[in-house]
N, C-alpha and C positions, 0 to 999 in steps of 0.2 A: 491213881487215875487223875487226870488233869483236863480241865477245859482249856484247850490249846487253840488260840486263834479264833475264838467264837463259840460255837455250840458243839463242835466235834469233841469227842472224848478220846484221849490218847494216854499212853504211858509217859511218865516223866519222873525223874529222880525227885525225892522229897525236897521241896523248897519251903515247906511250912506256910503255904499261902492259901487263901480262902478257896481258890478254884480247885484245890486238891482235897478239900474237906467236904464230906458228904454226910448228910443227916438221913438216917433210916427211920422212916415213919411207918409204924405198923398199922395196918387197916384190918381190924378184927372181922369186918364183913367179908373181906377178900381172903383173909388168912395169909396175907403177903405184905410186902413192904413197898412203899414208894421211896425212891432214893433221890433226895433233894440236894442240889449243890449249894454250898454256903455262900459263894460269890453271887449267885443269881437264884435266890430262894423261890422264885416263882417258876423255875424250871426243874423238871425231874428227868432222871435217866430214862431213856426210852430206846427201843429198837424199832426202826422203821421197816417192818416186815415187807411192805410193798416195794421198798427201795433196796432190797438186798440184805446184807448182814451188818451194816454199819450201826454203831451205837452212838447216840448223841444226846443232848438235852433239848427239851421242848416244853412249852407251856403245858401244865397239868390239865388234861381233859378226861381223865379217868379211864382211858383205853387199856385193855389187858396188857399191851406191850409196855406199859409204864409201871407194871407191878412185877416185883422180883421176890423169889423164894430164896432165903438164906439156908444153905444146906451144908452140913458138916462134911469137910473133905479130909479130915484127920490132921493131926499134928498142929492144931491151932489155925488151920486154913479153912476157907469156905468156898463153895461154888455159889455163884449168883445166877440162879435159874430163872428164865423168863416165864411169866404166867401164860402169855399167849401161845407159846410153843415150848412146852416143858422139856423138849429135847435140846433147846438152845440155852447156853450159858455164856457169861462174859468170857472173852478169850482175847489174849494179847496176840495179835495177828502173826502167824508164822513163827511163833515162839521167839520173836525178835526181842532182844534186850535193849536196843537203842532207844534213847529219848525220842519221843514223838511217834512211836509205833502206834498204829491205830488199834483201838479196842473195838471188837465186833461181837456179834452173837453167833455162836458156832455150835455145832452138835457136840455134846459132851463126849470127850474121849479120855478124860482123866489125866491129861497132860499138866505139867506144872504151870504152863501158860494159862490155865483155866482156874488156878487156885489163887485166892486172894486172902491176904491177912488184914483183918480189921483192927485198927488201933483206935481205941476209944479216947475221945477228948473230954476233959472236964468242963 
């Protein structure tokens, strides 16, 4: 995932740049994670429920749509489920593999476009 052209989140081939690096911060009071972008650490991954299915980054204000549940999807992959609507997970739109494809919150259907592999950095 990449911050591409501002605050929108899109898929992008690995370029090993900060806008593609995300820090998972566990909040024990919520039992979930805030996902912070390394390029803009004051912004967290969010789903704007009132604005449809788009996923972007925004200033952390503690709203439920800014919290994510990491759930095992098997074979080293995870689903990133949203706290506000637990039916919604991160999804690469329309299973498109092209660079720049939008990331959205979509109902879980188990597709490969909803499974993410986390690579931990030291």
